[in-house]
N, C-alpha and C positions, 0 to 999 in steps of 0.2 A: 522667343523673342517677347522681349516686355512690354507690358501694356503700359503705356507711360498714360492711359487718360485715369489710372485708378488712384484714386484718393489715398493719404496715409492711413485712414480711417478704414478703408476698403482692403488695404492690403493686411491692415493688421487683424484684420476680421477673418482674412483669405488663409493666414498664416497660424492662426489661434492653435488650431491641434497640433503642429509640428514644434511649436512654440513649449507649447504644453508637455510635451516627451523629453524635451531638451532639457526643461527645468526639473520636470520630475527626477530624469535619470543621473541629475548633475554634471549633466557634458559639457554645460557653459561656465566654463574657467572666468569670464568676464564676468560675468551673474554674481560667479559666488566671492568673486574680489569687492566688487562695490556693494555688495552687501556685508560684508567684512567692514569697511567703510563706514558705512551709516552705523553700524552698531559700535565703534569706536566715536563716533563723531557724538550718537545720541549717546553714550557714556558722560563725552564731556558737557554736552548741551544739559544734560540731567543736573550736573555738579552745580548750576546756576539755582536751580528748582530744588531745592535737596528738601525742602519743607512742605513739595507738594508730590510725593510718591503713591503710588507708582503713577506715571504721565499719562495722560490720554490722549493719544496720537489718531492722528488721521492721514493714512497712507493713499495719497494722491495720483489716480492712476496705477492702482496695487496692480493693475493686471491680471495673473493667476492665482494672485494673493500670498505668493511664499513668503516676500519680506512681512507681510503683516503677521504670517502666523510666526517669522524668527521674533518679532515685539510680544507677541502674545507668549510665547513661550519662555521668554525672558521676565515675564510677570505684570506686563504692561496692558493697559484697556486700549486695544488698537483695532481700529474700524478701518477696513480700506473701500475705497469708490473707486471705479472706472463706467465708462458711458458705454463702455460695451457688454450690454446683458451676457452674449455667449462667452466671455470671459469671466462673468459674476456667478453663471449658473456652473462653471469648470470649479471656481474657486469653493464654492458651497459642497458641492459633491467630493472634491478631492480632499478639503479642509475638516469636513464634517461640522463648519462653525456656521452662525447666522450674523459676524460678523463684516459682511461684504454685502455693499449695494450697487444697484446700477444705477448711476447718477454721473454728473458733471459736477467738477468742483462750482460750476457758477450757480447750479442750483439744490446743491445738498443743503444749504442751510434753510431752507424752507420744508426740507426730507426731515432733517433733526429738528426743527419744531413739531412736524404731524407726528414722529416718532418720541417725542421727549427725551432726543438727545441732548446732552449737552456740549456746550463748547470744550474747544481739546488745549491744551495746553501747546501742542507741537505737531505742527504739518510735515511732512516729508514729501517729495516730488522726487523723483527717481528718475533719470534718464529720461523722460518726458520733453521736455523744454524746446528741444533741439529738431524736432519732429513737427511743432505746431508751429504757427504765423505770428508775429509781434503780437497781433490783434488778439489772436487766442492767450498767448502768455500773460496779458494782461489782464484779460477776462478770467483766466484761472488763478490769479493773483488776487483781484478784488475779491472773486469767491472764496478764498482760502480767509483772507481777512473777515469775513464774516463768520465763517466757521472755528476761528481760537482766539482764544483769550486777549485782552490789550497786553502787550508786549510778549506775547506767544510766539516761541521760536518755528523757522520755519528752516530745513535743513534741504539743500536745491543740490542736487547731483547730474553737472553738465558735461560735456565734452570740452576738451583745451581745443586750441587752434592746430594742435598738430594730429589729433583724433582722424579728423576727416582726411586731411592728408595722405596718413597711413590705410585708411580702407583704399582712396584712388590709386596710391600705389601697388596695393596688392591686385585688385583689380586688373590696372593696366599690364601687369606681368603675368597674370591668367591669362588674358589675351595674347598675349606675346606682340606686346606688341614692339616695335624698336625703341631703342632707348630713347633717341631724340624728340620720336611721337610721342611717346610716353611720357616724358617729361612735359614737353609743351603741353601735352591734353591734359595731366595733372594741374600745369600751372594757370591753365586756361579757365580750368572747375573752379579753382579756390580762390580766383577774382569773384566770382559770381557771389552773390548774397544766400541763392537757394538754389542746389544741387540736388538732379537725381542721382541717384546712385544704386547699384544691388545690392541685396544685403547678402551677408555669406550664412549655408545654414553651417555647423559645428562638423558635418560630416564631411564638408570640402565643398560641397555643389552651394548654388544660388536661388534664393526663392525666386519663384518666376516672376513677379512683380518688382518693379524700384519701386526706392521710398525718395521721399522729399525730405533732406535736409537741410534745415537753416544754418548758414554759415555765420555765428554771430562772435564775437568777442567779448571778452570780461568786463569791455565797459559798456556795450549792447546791453549785456544782463544788469549791470549796476543802474542804467536810467531806466531799465524799465522797471526796477524796485524801486526806485526814486519817485516814478510816477504814482504807483501803487505805497506811497507812504511807507515804505519798510527800511529799517536804517537800524543799526549800532550804536548807540552813543557811546563815544570813546573820551573818558576823561584824563587829564593828567594831572597828578598833585605833586607838590614842593616837596621832596625828600626830607627836609629835615622838620619845616613846620607842618607837613601830612595836609595841608590847604589847599582845594583844588584852584588850578591856576589857567585851564583850558579845559574844553569839551568843543565836541564836532561831530557830526553825525555822518557815519560812514554809510554806504548803501548796504555791504555785508562786511564778514570777516571770512578770508579765505581759511579752510579748515586743514591745508597742508602742514599748515604752521603748528597743529594740534594734535592730529593722527600720527600717534607714533610710530606703531606696528605695524602701518600696509604703505608701502611705497606706490603712493598712488600717481606721481606723476609716471611712472615707467606704463601706466597704463590709460595716461592722456585724459585725465578727468580731473574736475576742478569739483572740489566739495565747497558749499558756501553756505552761511549762514547768517539767516537775518532775522530781527523783530517787528513785528507790528507797532506802530508807533501809534 
């Protein structure tokens, strides 16, 4: 029986040790995929700052620190933060590094001052926003702005519209719902802005607690980025004279167009890049 009263943070804490073993033994293929995607995107974003290598990167919601370590292994100055003290303790122990802090993005700028940590060139927010409210997304984005340089990049990985649908379909099939009942249930859930769903462990079983998923579109994320003054300056030039003929600010670039080697769409995720304006 699922405990519907648990918050996402409580669910996260309750499953940390199971999650730790999944990542440690490499059984989570989806995680491997979006780690590779982020590496591709990181290389692209780095091209925009060739004179600033190695980059200083803040991994927001780093969890157990595996991606933070991947960045460090690439020669970057990476720091991981997570509000879970348990996750950070496990990360420090597993990776034998002091590059992790138990802190939310909202308060990390204060810790940076206390520890003499310089501002970062880039922040990574990896599959975090779909499990927090709009208010929390805004709070995280505002906190990140204080931690990165002006025009610093922010890379955000979020589920696309089909990600939740496939999660619901899988669960309906596992519960052996009749086809018509299952379709009706999935449609009903997809019409909700906030959905409680069970989360599958890689062994095929489910975690004992459900997770709340915020069912947002890309336009929803665009509005949140605009509110926090993130955007991409998009300029157009005359082919002959090379003079600028137009300029606009987009909320993000969808990195699908730039990530060549990983088929991101097959795994129902969007990778968005934006800048602190």
